[in-house]
N, C-alpha and C positions, 0 to 999 in steps of 0.2 A: 442552496445547492449542496448536495452531498457528493463527494468525489472519492472513488475507489482508485487507488494507485497500485498498479502492477509494477513493483519496484525493481525491475531488471529490464535491460535492453536486449536480452536474449530473444531471438525470434522463436515463435511457437512455444513459449515458456509455460510451465505448469502454473506459474504465478498468474499469468493472464487467464488461464483456464479457471483458476479459483476465483479470480476477480469477476469473471463472467458468471460463475455460479452464484457468488454473493449478490451480484446485481439482479439476477433472475429471481432469487429467493426473496430479496428485499422488495422487489416489485410486487410479488405475491402478497407480501405483508403490507403493501400500501406505501412504500417509500421509494421514490424515484432517485436514481443515482446516475452519475456519469462515470466512465472509466477513462483514466489517463494511464496509458502504458508508457513506460520510459523508453520504449522503442521509438516513440514519437519525437524524442528529443533531437534537436539538430545535431548532425554528425560532428560539427565543429564547435559544440557548446563550450568547450574549455577556452577557446580563443575568442569567442564572440559574446558570451553572456556572463562572464564572471567579472568581479571587481568594478561594478558600476556600468559595465557596457551592456547593451541590449540589442539583440538582433530582431529583425522582422519575424524570423521563424519562431522565436521564443515568445513573442507577444501574445499569441492565442493561448499558449500553455500558461503563461503568467496570468492571463485573464481568468482562466478556469480556476486556478489556485486561489486567486484573490477573491473570487466570488463564492468559493466553497465555505461553508460554515463548519462542516464536519468531514473527516477523512477516514477511510479504511485503508491501511497499508498492508498489502500482501507481500511479504518479504522473504525471499528465498535465502538459504544459507550459502554463503560464498566464503570459503576458507575460514570457517569458524565464526563468521560475523555476517554482515549484510553487504550487498554489492556496493562497490565504490561509486557506481553511477548514481546511486540513491543519495549519497552524501554530496556529490557534485551537483545534483538537481536541487537539493536543499540550499546549497551555497549560491546557486544561480538565482533562486527566487528572491523577490524583493522582501526586505525586512523593514518593518515588522508586519506589514499588512498581510503577508502570505499565510502565516501560521499563528501569530500572536493571539492568545486567549481563545483560540479555536479548539475543537475537540477531535480526538483520534482514537480509533480502535486498531490494534495491531494483531496480525496473523503471521506466524512464522511457519515456513514449510521447508522441508529438507528431504533429500533422498535417503539420508541416514536415520538413526533412531532417536534423535533428540528434538526434531522439529524447530531447529534454529533458536534454541533457548538463549544462547549467548548473543546472537545477533539482535534479537528482540530487546534484550537488556541493554546492549550497546546503543541501539537506536532510541530507546526510552530516555537515556541520558541526554541525547541530542534534543529530543522533544522537550524535555524539561528546560534545557538551556534557551530554546527559542520560544518558551512559554506556550507550547502546545500541550493541552491537557490530555493525558492518556487515560483511557478507560481502564479500570482495574482488571477486567477479565481479558487477559491476553491469551490467544490460542497458539498452540504449537502442534503442527500436524507433521509427524514423522513419516518416513517411507511413502512419500507422496505418490509415487508411481503405483502403489498398491491401493491407494485411497480413492482414485478417480477412475471412472469408467471411460469407454471410448467417446462418449458424448461430453466428457469434461465435468461430469457431475460427481459429487461425493456420494458414496453409497453405503459405507459402513455405519452401522447404527449409532455407535458412540460418537463418531466424528460428526455425523449429521445432527445429533442431539446437541452437542456442544457448540457447533457453529450457529444453530438456531437460538440457543441461549444467548450467545454473543450478539447476534443480530437483534434480538428483542431488547437487550440492554442498550445497544447502540441507538435504536429508534428512540428510546426514552432518555438518552444521555444528553 
């Protein structure tokens, strides 16, 4: 299974829109994926699913993560890095079976002009620590509000070209 993670719990996020775009485009290319939005995390995750504890609400999420062989993380920029909920999610997942020796592609998005470059680099360090192999083509999509149309699709020629290059590499990764 291939899992696309919308790495924020913000409702109606641009990250989720891009995750759905990736899912649709990958389906056209013949690759089935599932989406996990961090909106789905239990509200009390910090008290119920860290430090060896496991809630009933998190079991289905953990199952998806454990079954996945490859991941695409769509990561928005929060305060010059990635959302804290993403780190909390990683910490809540079982180690090592969640991510160890699996593969991931990273996509940074931001409303500013750098496309979450720092956040993607910060998250890459965490990926290396948990032995999650990161594909070398990492994308950074700046000014995300001007990159997607009302349907949630990317439409600017260069961005579409680069996302499709990344998707093609991901399929073969």
